[in-house]
N, C-alpha and C positions, 0 to 999 in steps of 0.2 A: 429265275434265270433272266438275265437282261436281254431285251430285244434290239437288234442292230438292223435298221433300213439303210440299204445300199443303192443309190441313185446314181449309177454308172453304166453308161451305154457300151464301154469296152469290155465284152465278156470276159476276156482274159483276166483282166485287172479285177472284175466283179467276182469272179471265181475264185482268184488268188486270195483275196481279202476274206470271202467267205470261209474257206478252208482254214486259213489261220485264225479267225475269229471263233470258229468252232472249237478249236483247239484250247481257248481261253473261256470255254463254256458260255459263250453267248449263242443266243438264237439268232439266225439270221434271215432275211428276206432281200431278195434282189428285185428291186422294180422291173416289170416286163413292159407295162404299159405306159410308154412317155407320153401320151396324150392326156393321161389321167393320173397322175403321181398321187394327187390327194385320196383318191380312192383305194389306192393300197396303203397308203399312210395311216387311214383310218381303219381299215379292215386289220392291219397288222398291229398298231398302236404301239409303236417303237419307243423304247427309252433314249434313244439316240440316232442322229442321222448322218451319214456320211453322203456328200452330195458334190458332184463333179459341176463345173460352169457350164462347159459345153454338151449340150444333150440334143436329141431330136425334138423339134416341134417348139418347145419353150426352153429358156436356158436355166441354168440353176438358180439365177437370181430371183428369176420369176417364182420358182418353186420354193425357194426359202421365204420370200414374202409371202405365199400363201400359207405355209405352214405357221409363220409367225402370227398370222390372223386368228388362228385357232388353238395355237399351243405354246408353251415354252420350252419344250424339249430341246436338248442341246443338238447344235447343228453345226458340223465340221465340213468345211470346205476341202476337196482333194482336187487339184488342178496343176497342170504344168503352165498355166497362164497365172504366174506367181509375181508378177511385177507390183509394184507398190499400188498401183491405181486399181487392180484387180481385188488385191487383198482389202485395200480401204473400201470398195465397192461390198464386198462380201461382208466385212463387219457392219457396215451402214444398213445393209439389208437384214441384219440380225443374227448373222453367224456367231459362233462362241471360239472358233480357231480356224486356222488355215494351214494345211499341209501341202508343200509343194511336191508335184510329181517329177522325177521318180523318187519314192520314199522307201525307206527300211520298214518291213512289215513289223518288226519288233518293235520299232520306235512308235509306229502307228497304234499297234495294240496297248502300248504303255500310256498313250496319250488318251486313246479310248477309256482305258480302265480308271486313270485320273479323272477325266471328266465325268464317269459316272459316279465315282466316290463322291467327288465334291457336290454333284446335284443331289442324288438319292440318299445321301447320309442324312439331308434336312427337308426332303419333300418327297412326295410319291407322285407317279404319273396318274393323269387323268384320262379317262376313256373318252373317246370321241367316236360319235357313230356317223356313217356316212349312207346317204341313198342319193342318187341321180346328180351326184355333186354337190348336195346340201350337206352341211357338217354340223352336228348337234354335239356341242361341248357341255359333257355332263357335270364339269367342274364349277362353270358359272353360268350355266342355264342359258347358253346363247345359241341360237342357229345362225349359221353363215352361209350365203349362197352368192357365187361370183363376186366374191369380196365384200358383199355388204351384210350388215347384221340385220336379222329379221326379229322385231321385238315380239315378245311372247309373255302372257300372263302366267302366273305359276301353274294354274291349271292347265293351260294349253301346253306348256312344256311337259307337264306330267303325262297328258296323253299323249303327245309325240313322242316322248321318252318310251312310253309303254309299247307303242306301234312299232317304232325302229327298232326295239330290243326284240319284237317277235316279227321281224320282216319276213314276209311269205306266209303267216300264219293269222287267221282270223282273231282278234280279241273281242270278246264278248262285251256287250254294254254292261253286263252286270261286273265283269272283271274291271273295267274301268271306273266304274262308280265304286267299286270297293276300293281301288287305290287311291281314289280321289279322297273317299270318306277318311281314310287312314292317316290324311293330313289334317284332320280336324275342320275340314269345309263340307259344309252340308251339301250333298248332291243328290237331286232326283233325276228322273228321266228327261225332264223338259232342261233342267240345268245342263246336263251332259249334252245335250243335242245344240244348245245355244254355244257352248264351249268348241264344240267340234266344228259348228259353221263359222265361228270367228276365226278359228285357227285355219280353215280352208280359205277364208278370204285373205288372210295374211300370207298364205303361201301362194295363192293365185296371183296377188298383186306383185309378188317378187319374182313371178315367172314360174313358178312350181305348180302348174296346172295338173289336176288330177292327183295329185300326191297321196290322197288317202281314197281309198275305195270303201262303199259301203255296201255291207252284205245286209239287205234288209231282213229285220227279223232275228238277226244273229249279232251282228257287230260292226267292225271297222278292221280294215287292214291295209299295209303298204305292201305292194305286191313286188317281187323280185324283179 
């Protein structure tokens, strides 16, 4: 089932789209926290996004730009501000289409279905993990925070991936070494400690202090 993320602060419009989309067998989530759209984006991992221009705190252009930093998921703007300048701006920010309000729900659904067919007949979605505003893209092994990409080695990425996949749970040192061993890289206790310390330094330098917690004698975790 395809997942549709709706970023629209008019509750009536959002609910109407949600009801119609569910009739087309789409799984839907309407953003609630307009201060941090990317957290809900990462958590829901949508196949397609409907995005208004005028939103609380940050406008749709801002969030389209943030989405494009980490994902190629189709983005369709829906807005009553449908003059040429806004349409051009939306496309320049990375949008795939622009639908003017008011619109016919059946036309909107047809456009969504067409976009989904074109996109996912040829490719699959890439999971993105999020914590404290940091976005880990499992497709290209990149970490993005506040618009900046943080360089990670292969082992650092695998450690962070394991911790973020088990957020709120302690991952034992043995489990981390086992996962790194499976990549044909020899890892012992000291090698693991070196990699974790290097990863911490990269995160600290990017402003993500105390991102990883040590449970002495047990392992590491990322706290909820």
